[in-house]
C-alpha positions, 0 to 999 in steps of 0.5 A: 228530300226537302219539302215545305208545306205552307198554309196561308189564311186570312180575310179576302182582300188581304192578299193571301193568294198573291202571297201564295203565288209569290212563294210558288214562283220563288220555288219555281225559279229555284227549280223546285216542284211546286203546288199552289192551291187557292181556296176562298169563300163566296165573297171576293173581299171580306170572306175567308181566303186561304192558300196552300203551297208546297215546295219540294225537291220531289214531285208533289203528289197532292196539293192538299196541305193538311199538316202545314210546316208553316202557317201564316195567320193574318186574322184571329179566325185563321189562327183559331182554325188552323193552329192545331193542324201545324206539324210539331216543330212547325212555324206560325206567323201571326199578324199581331195587329189583328191577332191579340192572343198568343199561340197556345202550342209549345211544340211550334215556333211563333212569330208575331209581326204587327204587319197591318200596323207596319203597312199602315205606318208606311203608307202601304195599307194593302201590303201587310201580306208582303211584310209578312212574306219578308219576315217568313223568307228571312226566318227561312233564310231564303230572303235575297234581293235577286230571287225576291225581285224575280218572283215579284216580277212574275206575280205583279201584272204588267198593269201594276209594274210600278208596284214592284219597288213598293212591294220589295220595300214592304218585304224588306220591312218584314225581313228587318222586323225583330 
């Protein structure tokens, strides 16, 4: 049985829930069982936001992710809060533009992506989340144009359909980041 548990966390407005939905739809499109559970503070923007996603070959019994295989930390408070909960052998992706410290654990693999800076440098300041998603999918060997386009088509509303290519470009930036 193959199950991956993701925990994405950051400030409200960083696109945490959107990134989680992308993962969930990517799993659904691949015929997997999926759970997507958003959690956010009282503020729409600026408060804490996190999202748990489980993608599994088997039915998902509970949407709660208490020991994620993969942690996405888009700010320092998120890394401080959730680093210790990552399963041994897990992976942590950190936005190194906003997180200056390194992961303290030696039993996980850490990737540092300056996603916020990359987004700003590419005139897409709101797409740091998609840059990180591109890197994550590349590391997990799950980045391909067809499945990325299909998942993005599900999460981008018809009103913002013009953003499909911009999001794909941001994800490609992340996938290409070394």
